VEXKOLMAR-242037 format. One record per atom (N, C-alpha, C, O): residue number from 0; chain; atom name; x negated, y, z negated. Coordinates in Angstrom, 2 decimals, m for minus. Layout:
VEXKOLMAR-242037
@figu=NUM; miza=A; romar=CA; x=X; y=Y; z=Z
...
//
This chain:
VEXKOLMAR-242037
@figu=0; miza=A; romar=N; x=m7.35; y=18.46; z=18.89
@figu=0; miza=A; romar=CA; x=m7.60; y=17.08; z=18.53
@figu=0; miza=A; romar=C; x=m6.97; y=16.78; z=17.18
@figu=0; miza=A; romar=O; x=m7.16; y=17.52; z=16.22
@figu=1; miza=A; romar=N; x=m6.21; y=15.72; z=17.11
@figu=1; miza=A; romar=CA; x=m5.53; y=15.34; z=15.89
@figu=1; miza=A; romar=C; x=m6.48; y=14.57; z=14.97
@figu=1; miza=A; romar=O; x=m7.20; y=13.67; z=15.42
@figu=2; miza=A; romar=N; x=m6.48; y=14.92; z=13.70
@figu=2; miza=A; romar=CA; x=m7.34; y=14.26; z=12.72
@figu=2; miza=A; romar=C; x=m6.57; y=13.14; z=12.05
@figu=2; miza=A; romar=O; x=m5.45; y=13.34; z=11.57
@figu=3; miza=A; romar=N; x=m7.18; y=11.95; z=12.01
@figu=3; miza=A; romar=CA; x=m6.56; y=10.80; z=11.37
@figu=3; miza=A; romar=C; x=m7.27; y=10.54; z=10.05
@figu=3; miza=A; romar=O; x=m8.48; y=10.36; z=10.01
@figu=4; miza=A; romar=N; x=m6.50; y=10.53; z=8.98
@figu=4; miza=A; romar=CA; x=m7.07; y=10.25; z=7.67
@figu=4; miza=A; romar=C; x=m7.25; y=8.75; z=7.51
@figu=4; miza=A; romar=O; x=m6.40; y=7.96; z=7.94
@figu=5; miza=A; romar=N; x=m8.36; y=8.37; z=6.90
@figu=5; miza=A; romar=CA; x=m8.66; y=6.95; z=6.71
@figu=5; miza=A; romar=C; x=m8.76; y=6.64; z=5.23
@figu=5; miza=A; romar=O; x=m9.00; y=7.52; z=4.40
@figu=6; miza=A; romar=N; x=m8.57; y=5.37; z=4.91
@figu=6; miza=A; romar=CA; x=m8.69; y=4.93; z=3.53
@figu=6; miza=A; romar=C; x=m9.37; y=3.56; z=3.49
@figu=6; miza=A; romar=O; x=m9.37; y=2.82; z=4.48
@figu=7; miza=A; romar=N; x=m9.93; y=3.25; z=2.35
@figu=7; miza=A; romar=CA; x=m10.54; y=1.94; z=2.15
@figu=7; miza=A; romar=C; x=m9.41; y=0.99; z=1.78
@figu=7; miza=A; romar=O; x=m8.62; y=1.28; z=0.89
@figu=8; miza=A; romar=N; x=m9.33; y=m0.14; z=2.46
@figu=8; miza=A; romar=CA; x=m8.21; y=m1.06; z=2.34
@figu=8; miza=A; romar=C; x=m8.73; y=m2.47; z=2.15
@figu=8; miza=A; romar=O; x=m9.68; y=m2.88; z=2.82
@figu=9; miza=A; romar=N; x=m8.13; y=m3.21; z=1.23
@figu=9; miza=A; romar=CA; x=m8.49; y=m4.61; z=1.05
@figu=9; miza=A; romar=C; x=m7.67; y=m5.46; z=2.02
@figu=9; miza=A; romar=O; x=m6.44; y=m5.45; z=1.97
@figu=10; miza=A; romar=N; x=m8.35; y=m6.18; z=2.89
@figu=10; miza=A; romar=CA; x=m7.68; y=m7.04; z=3.85
@figu=10; miza=A; romar=C; x=m7.66; y=m8.46; z=3.28
@figu=10; miza=A; romar=O; x=m8.69; y=m9.13; z=3.29
@figu=11; miza=A; romar=N; x=m6.52; y=m8.92; z=2.78
@figu=11; miza=A; romar=CA; x=m6.47; y=m10.24; z=2.16
@figu=11; miza=A; romar=C; x=m6.77; y=m11.38; z=3.13
@figu=11; miza=A; romar=O; x=m7.23; y=m12.44; z=2.71
@figu=12; miza=A; romar=N; x=m6.52; y=m11.16; z=4.42
@figu=12; miza=A; romar=CA; x=m6.79; y=m12.21; z=5.41
@figu=12; miza=A; romar=C; x=m8.29; y=m12.51; z=5.51
@figu=12; miza=A; romar=O; x=m8.69; y=m13.67; z=5.64
@figu=13; miza=A; romar=N; x=m9.11; y=m11.46; z=5.45
@figu=13; miza=A; romar=CA; x=m10.56; y=m11.64; z=5.56
@figu=13; miza=A; romar=C; x=m11.25; y=m11.70; z=4.20
@figu=13; miza=A; romar=O; x=m12.39; y=m12.15; z=4.10
@figu=14; miza=A; romar=N; x=m10.54; y=m11.23; z=3.16
@figu=14; miza=A; romar=CA; x=m11.15; y=m11.18; z=1.83
@figu=14; miza=A; romar=C; x=m12.17; y=m10.06; z=1.70
@figu=14; miza=A; romar=O; x=m13.01; y=m10.09; z=0.80
@figu=15; miza=A; romar=N; x=m12.10; y=m9.08; z=2.59
@figu=15; miza=A; romar=CA; x=m13.06; y=m7.98; z=2.62
@figu=15; miza=A; romar=C; x=m12.33; y=m6.63; z=2.53
@figu=15; miza=A; romar=O; x=m11.15; y=m6.52; z=2.85
@figu=16; miza=A; romar=N; x=m13.08; y=m5.61; z=2.10
@figu=16; miza=A; romar=CA; x=m12.58; y=m4.25; z=2.16
@figu=16; miza=A; romar=C; x=m12.96; y=m3.68; z=3.52
@figu=16; miza=A; romar=O; x=m14.02; y=m3.99; z=4.05
@figu=17; miza=A; romar=N; x=m12.09; y=m2.84; z=4.07
@figu=17; miza=A; romar=CA; x=m12.37; y=m2.23; z=5.36
@figu=17; miza=A; romar=C; x=m11.78; y=m0.82; z=5.39
@figu=17; miza=A; romar=O; x=m10.87; y=m0.50; z=4.62
@figu=18; miza=A; romar=N; x=m12.29; y=0.01; z=6.29
@figu=18; miza=A; romar=CA; x=m11.73; y=1.34; z=6.51
@figu=18; miza=A; romar=C; x=m10.66; y=1.22; z=7.57
@figu=18; miza=A; romar=O; x=m10.85; y=0.54; z=8.58
@figu=19; miza=A; romar=N; x=m9.54; y=1.87; z=7.34
@figu=19; miza=A; romar=CA; x=m8.47; y=1.86; z=8.33
@figu=19; miza=A; romar=C; x=m7.73; y=3.18; z=8.28
@figu=19; miza=A; romar=O; x=m7.75; y=3.89; z=7.28
@figu=20; miza=A; romar=N; x=m7.07; y=3.49; z=9.38
@figu=20; miza=A; romar=CA; x=m6.26; y=4.69; z=9.45
@figu=20; miza=A; romar=C; x=m5.05; y=4.52; z=8.54
@figu=20; miza=A; romar=O; x=m4.46; y=3.44; z=8.47
@figu=21; miza=A; romar=N; x=m4.69; y=5.59; z=7.85
@figu=21; miza=A; romar=CA; x=m3.51; y=5.55; z=7.00
@figu=21; miza=A; romar=C; x=m2.27; y=5.57; z=7.89
@figu=21; miza=A; romar=O; x=m2.13; y=6.46; z=8.73
@figu=22; miza=A; romar=N; x=m1.38; y=4.61; z=7.72
@figu=22; miza=A; romar=CA; x=m0.15; y=4.59; z=8.53
@figu=22; miza=A; romar=C; x=0.64; y=5.88; z=8.34
@figu=22; miza=A; romar=O; x=0.67; y=6.45; z=7.25
@figu=23; miza=A; romar=N; x=1.27; y=6.32; z=9.40
@figu=23; miza=A; romar=CA; x=2.00; y=7.60; z=9.36
@figu=23; miza=A; romar=C; x=3.49; y=7.45; z=9.09
@figu=23; miza=A; romar=O; x=4.20; y=8.45; z=9.00
@figu=24; miza=A; romar=N; x=3.96; y=6.24; z=8.96
@figu=24; miza=A; romar=CA; x=5.39; y=6.07; z=8.68
@figu=24; miza=A; romar=C; x=5.61; y=4.94; z=7.69
@figu=24; miza=A; romar=O; x=4.78; y=4.04; z=7.55
@figu=25; miza=A; romar=N; x=6.73; y=5.01; z=7.00
@figu=25; miza=A; romar=CA; x=7.09; y=3.95; z=6.05
@figu=25; miza=A; romar=C; x=7.24; y=2.61; z=6.77
@figu=25; miza=A; romar=O; x=6.88; y=1.57; z=6.22
@figu=26; miza=A; romar=N; x=7.77; y=2.63; z=7.99
@figu=26; miza=A; romar=CA; x=7.96; y=1.39; z=8.74
@figu=26; miza=A; romar=C; x=6.63; y=0.69; z=8.99
@figu=26; miza=A; romar=O; x=6.54; y=m0.53; z=8.86
@figu=27; miza=A; romar=N; x=5.59; y=1.45; z=9.34
@figu=27; miza=A; romar=CA; x=4.27; y=0.86; z=9.59
@figu=27; miza=A; romar=C; x=3.68; y=0.28; z=8.32
@figu=27; miza=A; romar=O; x=3.06; y=m0.79; z=8.34
@figu=28; miza=A; romar=N; x=3.87; y=0.96; z=7.21
@figu=28; miza=A; romar=CA; x=3.36; y=0.45; z=5.94
@figu=28; miza=A; romar=C; x=4.08; y=m0.84; z=5.57
@figu=28; miza=A; romar=O; x=3.44; y=m1.81; z=5.16
@figu=29; miza=A; romar=N; x=5.39; y=m0.85; z=5.70
@figu=29; miza=A; romar=CA; x=6.15; y=m2.04; z=5.33
@figu=29; miza=A; romar=C; x=5.77; y=m3.24; z=6.21
@figu=29; miza=A; romar=O; x=5.80; y=m4.38; z=5.74
@figu=30; miza=A; romar=N; x=5.41; y=m2.99; z=7.48
@figu=30; miza=A; romar=CA; x=4.93; y=m4.08; z=8.33
@figu=30; miza=A; romar=C; x=3.61; y=m4.62; z=7.80
@figu=30; miza=A; romar=O; x=3.38; y=m5.83; z=7.81
@figu=31; miza=A; romar=N; x=2.72; y=m3.73; z=7.34
@figu=31; miza=A; romar=CA; x=1.46; y=m4.17; z=6.74
@figu=31; miza=A; romar=C; x=1.71; y=m5.04; z=5.52
@figu=31; miza=A; romar=O; x=1.03; y=m6.05; z=5.32
@figu=32; miza=A; romar=N; x=2.68; y=m4.65; z=4.72
@figu=32; miza=A; romar=CA; x=2.97; y=m5.36; z=3.48
@figu=32; miza=A; romar=C; x=3.77; y=m6.64; z=3.71
@figu=32; miza=A; romar=O; x=4.04; y=m7.37; z=2.76
@figu=33; miza=A; romar=N; x=4.15; y=m6.93; z=4.96
@figu=33; miza=A; romar=CA; x=4.85; y=m8.17; z=5.27
@figu=33; miza=A; romar=C; x=3.89; y=m9.34; z=5.44
@figu=33; miza=A; romar=O; x=4.33; y=m10.48; z=5.57
@figu=34; miza=A; romar=N; x=2.59; y=m9.08; z=5.44
@figu=34; miza=A; romar=CA; x=1.61; y=m10.15; z=5.59
@figu=34; miza=A; romar=C; x=1.84; y=m11.20; z=4.52
@figu=34; miza=A; romar=O; x=2.20; y=m10.87; z=3.40
@figu=35; miza=A; romar=N; x=1.63; y=m12.47; z=4.87
@figu=35; miza=A; romar=CA; x=1.88; y=m13.55; z=3.91
@figu=35; miza=A; romar=C; x=1.10; y=m13.41; z=2.60
@figu=35; miza=A; romar=O; x=1.51; y=m13.95; z=1.58
@figu=36; miza=A; romar=N; x=m0.02; y=m12.71; z=2.64
@figu=36; miza=A; romar=CA; x=m0.85; y=m12.59; z=1.44
@figu=36; miza=A; romar=C; x=m0.31; y=m11.56; z=0.45
@figu=36; miza=A; romar=O; x=m0.81; y=m11.48; z=m0.67
@figu=37; miza=A; romar=N; x=0.68; y=m10.78; z=0.84
@figu=37; miza=A; romar=CA; x=1.26; y=m9.78; z=m0.06
@figu=37; miza=A; romar=C; x=2.53; y=m10.32; z=m0.69
@figu=37; miza=A; romar=O; x=3.36; y=m10.93; z=m0.01
@figu=38; miza=A; romar=N; x=2.66; y=m10.11; z=m1.95
@figu=38; miza=A; romar=CA; x=3.87; y=m10.53; z=m2.65
@figu=38; miza=A; romar=C; x=5.03; y=m9.62; z=m2.25
@figu=38; miza=A; romar=O; x=4.81; y=m8.45; z=m1.95
@figu=39; miza=A; romar=N; x=6.26; y=m10.14; z=m2.25
@figu=39; miza=A; romar=CA; x=7.41; y=m9.27; z=m1.96
@figu=39; miza=A; romar=C; x=7.47; y=m8.07; z=m2.90
@figu=39; miza=A; romar=O; x=8.01; y=m7.02; z=m2.53
@figu=40; miza=A; romar=N; x=6.92; y=m8.21; z=m4.09
@figu=40; miza=A; romar=CA; x=6.92; y=m7.09; z=m5.05
@figu=40; miza=A; romar=C; x=6.15; y=m5.90; z=m4.51
@figu=40; miza=A; romar=O; x=6.42; y=m4.76; z=m4.91
@figu=41; miza=A; romar=N; x=5.19; y=m6.12; z=m3.61
@figu=41; miza=A; romar=CA; x=4.42; y=m5.00; z=m3.03
@figu=41; miza=A; romar=C; x=5.35; y=m4.06; z=m2.26
@figu=41; miza=A; romar=O; x=5.24; y=m2.84; z=m2.39
@figu=42; miza=A; romar=N; x=6.26; y=m4.64; z=m1.47
@figu=42; miza=A; romar=CA; x=7.18; y=m3.80; z=m0.71
@figu=42; miza=A; romar=C; x=8.12; y=m3.05; z=m1.64
@figu=42; miza=A; romar=O; x=8.41; y=m1.87; z=m1.43
@figu=43; miza=A; romar=N; x=8.59; y=m3.73; z=m2.69
@figu=43; miza=A; romar=CA; x=9.48; y=m3.08; z=m3.65
@figu=43; miza=A; romar=C; x=8.76; y=m1.93; z=m4.35
@figu=43; miza=A; romar=O; x=9.32; y=m0.85; z=m4.51
@figu=44; miza=A; romar=N; x=7.52; y=m2.18; z=m4.76
@figu=44; miza=A; romar=CA; x=6.75; y=m1.13; z=m5.44
@figu=44; miza=A; romar=C; x=6.50; y=0.04; z=m4.49
@figu=44; miza=A; romar=O; x=6.58; y=1.20; z=m4.90
@figu=45; miza=A; romar=N; x=6.21; y=m0.26; z=m3.23
@figu=45; miza=A; romar=CA; x=6.00; y=0.81; z=m2.24
@figu=45; miza=A; romar=C; x=7.25; y=1.68; z=m2.14
@figu=45; miza=A; romar=O; x=7.15; y=2.90; z=m2.20
@figu=46; miza=A; romar=N; x=8.40; y=1.07; z=m2.00
@figu=46; miza=A; romar=CA; x=9.64; y=1.84; z=m1.87
@figu=46; miza=A; romar=C; x=9.91; y=2.69; z=m3.12
@figu=46; miza=A; romar=O; x=10.34; y=3.84; z=m3.02
@figu=47; miza=A; romar=N; x=9.64; y=2.11; z=m4.30
@figu=47; miza=A; romar=CA; x=9.87; y=2.86; z=m5.54
@figu=47; miza=A; romar=C; x=8.97; y=4.09; z=m5.62
@figu=47; miza=A; romar=O; x=9.45; y=5.18; z=m5.94
@figu=48; miza=A; romar=N; x=7.67; y=3.93; z=m5.32
@figu=48; miza=A; romar=CA; x=6.75; y=5.06; z=m5.40
@figu=48; miza=A; romar=C; x=7.06; y=6.13; z=m4.35
@figu=48; miza=A; romar=O; x=6.94; y=7.32; z=m4.64
@figu=49; miza=A; romar=N; x=7.47; y=5.72; z=m3.15
@figu=49; miza=A; romar=CA; x=7.82; y=6.70; z=m2.13
@figu=49; miza=A; romar=C; x=9.07; y=7.47; z=m2.56
@figu=49; miza=A; romar=O; x=9.17; y=8.68; z=m2.33
@figu=50; miza=A; romar=N; x=10.03; y=6.77; z=m3.18
@figu=50; miza=A; romar=CA; x=11.24; y=7.45; z=m3.65
@figu=50; miza=A; romar=C; x=10.92; y=8.49; z=m4.72
@figu=50; miza=A; romar=O; x=11.65; y=9.47; z=m4.87
@figu=51; miza=A; romar=N; x=9.83; y=8.27; z=m5.44
@figu=51; miza=A; romar=CA; x=9.40; y=9.23; z=m6.46
@figu=51; miza=A; romar=C; x=8.62; y=10.40; z=m5.86
@figu=51; miza=A; romar=O; x=8.28; y=11.35; z=m6.56
@figu=52; miza=A; romar=N; x=8.35; y=10.34; z=m4.55
@figu=52; miza=A; romar=CA; x=7.69; y=11.44; z=m3.87
@figu=52; miza=A; romar=C; x=6.19; y=11.28; z=m3.69
@figu=52; miza=A; romar=O; x=5.52; y=12.23; z=m3.27
@figu=53; miza=A; romar=N; x=5.65; y=10.11; z=m3.99
@figu=53; miza=A; romar=CA; x=4.21; y=9.89; z=m3.82
@figu=53; miza=A; romar=C; x=3.88; y=9.80; z=m2.33
@figu=53; miza=A; romar=O; x=4.69; y=9.35; z=m1.53
@figu=54; miza=A; romar=N; x=2.67; y=10.24; z=m1.97
@figu=54; miza=A; romar=CA; x=2.21; y=10.17; z=m0.59
@figu=54; miza=A; romar=C; x=1.90; y=8.73; z=m0.19
@figu=54; miza=A; romar=O; x=1.81; y=7.85; z=m1.03
@figu=55; miza=A; romar=N; x=1.75; y=8.52; z=1.12
@figu=55; miza=A; romar=CA; x=1.53; y=7.17; z=1.64
@figu=55; miza=A; romar=C; x=0.26; y=6.54; z=1.08
@figu=55; miza=A; romar=O; x=0.29; y=5.39; z=0.64
@figu=56; miza=A; romar=N; x=m0.85; y=7.27; z=1.08
@figu=56; miza=A; romar=CA; x=m2.11; y=6.71; z=0.61
@figu=56; miza=A; romar=C; x=m2.02; y=6.29; z=m0.86
@figu=56; miza=A; romar=O; x=m2.40; y=5.18; z=m1.22
@figu=57; miza=A; romar=N; x=m1.52; y=7.17; z=m1.69
@figu=57; miza=A; romar=CA; x=m1.36; y=6.88; z=m3.12
@figu=57; miza=A; romar=C; x=m0.43; y=5.70; z=m3.33
@figu=57; miza=A; romar=O; x=m0.68; y=4.83; z=m4.16
@figu=58; miza=A; romar=N; x=0.65; y=5.67; z=m2.57
@figu=58; miza=A; romar=CA; x=1.64; y=4.62; z=m2.72
@figu=58; miza=A; romar=C; x=1.08; y=3.27; z=m2.31
@figu=58; miza=A; romar=O; x=1.35; y=2.26; z=m2.97
@figu=59; miza=A; romar=N; x=0.30; y=3.22; z=m1.23
@figu=59; miza=A; romar=CA; x=m0.32; y=1.96; z=m0.81
@figu=59; miza=A; romar=C; x=m1.23; y=1.41; z=m1.90
@figu=59; miza=A; romar=O; x=m1.24; y=0.21; z=m2.17
@figu=60; miza=A; romar=N; x=m1.99; y=2.29; z=m2.52
@figu=60; miza=A; romar=CA; x=m2.90; y=1.85; z=m3.59
@figu=60; miza=A; romar=C; x=m2.09; y=1.29; z=m4.75
@figu=60; miza=A; romar=O; x=m2.41; y=0.23; z=m5.28
@figu=61; miza=A; romar=N; x=m1.05; y=2.00; z=m5.14
@figu=61; miza=A; romar=CA; x=m0.25; y=1.56; z=m6.28
@figu=61; miza=A; romar=C; x=0.57; y=0.32; z=m5.96
@figu=61; miza=A; romar=O; x=0.78; y=m0.52; z=m6.84
@figu=62; miza=A; romar=N; x=1.04; y=0.18; z=m4.75
@figu=62; miza=A; romar=CA; x=1.89; y=m0.96; z=m4.39
@figu=62; miza=A; romar=C; x=1.14; y=m2.28; z=m4.46
@figu=62; miza=A; romar=O; x=1.75; y=m3.32; z=m4.69
@figu=63; miza=A; romar=N; x=m0.17; y=m2.25; z=m4.28
@figu=63; miza=A; romar=CA; x=m0.94; y=m3.49; z=m4.30
@figu=63; miza=A; romar=C; x=m1.45; y=m3.84; z=m5.69
@figu=63; miza=A; romar=O; x=m2.03; y=m4.91; z=m5.87
@figu=64; miza=A; romar=N; x=m1.27; y=m2.97; z=m6.65
@figu=64; miza=A; romar=CA; x=m1.68; y=m3.26; z=m8.03
@figu=64; miza=A; romar=C; x=m0.62; y=m4.10; z=m8.71
@figu=64; miza=A; romar=O; x=0.57; y=m3.93; z=m8.45
@figu=65; miza=A; romar=N; x=m1.04; y=m5.01; z=m9.59
@figu=65; miza=A; romar=CA; x=m0.04; y=m5.77; z=m10.34
@figu=65; miza=A; romar=C; x=0.75; y=m4.85; z=m11.27
@figu=65; miza=A; romar=O; x=0.19; y=m3.91; z=m11.84
@figu=66; miza=A; romar=N; x=2.02; y=m5.12; z=m11.41
@figu=66; miza=A; romar=CA; x=2.85; y=m4.32; z=m12.31
@figu=66; miza=A; romar=C; x=2.66; y=m4.78; z=m13.73
@figu=66; miza=A; romar=O; x=2.43; y=m5.96; z=m14.00
@figu=67; miza=A; romar=N; x=2.75; y=m3.85; z=m14.64
@figu=67; miza=A; romar=CA; x=2.70; y=m4.18; z=m16.08
@figu=67; miza=A; romar=C; x=4.12; y=m4.28; z=m16.56
@figu=67; miza=A; romar=O; x=4.93; y=m3.39; z=m16.31
@figu=68; miza=A; romar=N; x=4.42; y=m5.36; z=m17.25
@figu=68; miza=A; romar=CA; x=5.78; y=m5.55; z=m17.72
@figu=68; miza=A; romar=C; x=6.06; y=m4.76; z=m19.00
@figu=68; miza=A; romar=O; x=7.20; y=m4.43; z=m19.30
@figu=69; miza=A; romar=N; x=5.00; y=m4.46; z=m19.76
@figu=69; miza=A; romar=CA; x=5.19; y=m3.70; z=m21.00
@figu=69; miza=A; romar=C; x=4.01; y=m2.76; z=m21.18
@figu=69; miza=A; romar=O; x=2.90; y=m3.08; z=m20.76
@figu=70; miza=A; romar=N; x=4.24; y=m1.63; z=m21.81
@figu=70; miza=A; romar=CA; x=3.14; y=m0.70; z=m22.04
@figu=70; miza=A; romar=C; x=2.09; y=m1.33; z=m22.95
@figu=70; miza=A; romar=O; x=2.38; y=m2.11; z=m23.86
@figu=71; miza=A; romar=N; x=0.84; y=m0.97; z=m22.66
@figu=71; miza=A; romar=CA; x=m0.23; y=m1.46; z=m23.52
@figu=71; miza=A; romar=C; x=m0.29; y=m0.62; z=m24.77
@figu=71; miza=A; romar=O; x=m0.04; y=0.58; z=m24.72
@figu=72; miza=A; romar=N; x=m0.62; y=m1.25; z=m25.89
@figu=72; miza=A; romar=CA; x=m0.61; y=m0.47; z=m27.11
@figu=72; miza=A; romar=C; x=m1.65; y=m0.83; z=m28.08
@figu=72; miza=A; romar=O; x=m1.73; y=m0.23; z=m29.16
//
C-alpha cells in the first residue's frame, strides 16, 4: 500500500484551511498555483525554491508567503 503524505493547505476559494495530499509533481503544483486567487509571483517563487533543491511541501509553503524586498534590520 502506497502512503500519501498530507499537508495543511489554505484554500483561497473557500477561505479555509484544509488537509490535502501533497502533489507528486511540479506540474500538479503549478496547476494548483494557477488558481485566480494566487498571484503570478507564487509560481515564480515555487520554481525558484525547487531550483534550489527544496522539497515540494516546503516549497508550497514558501511560495505562498509574501516576498520581502529588503532584509529586515
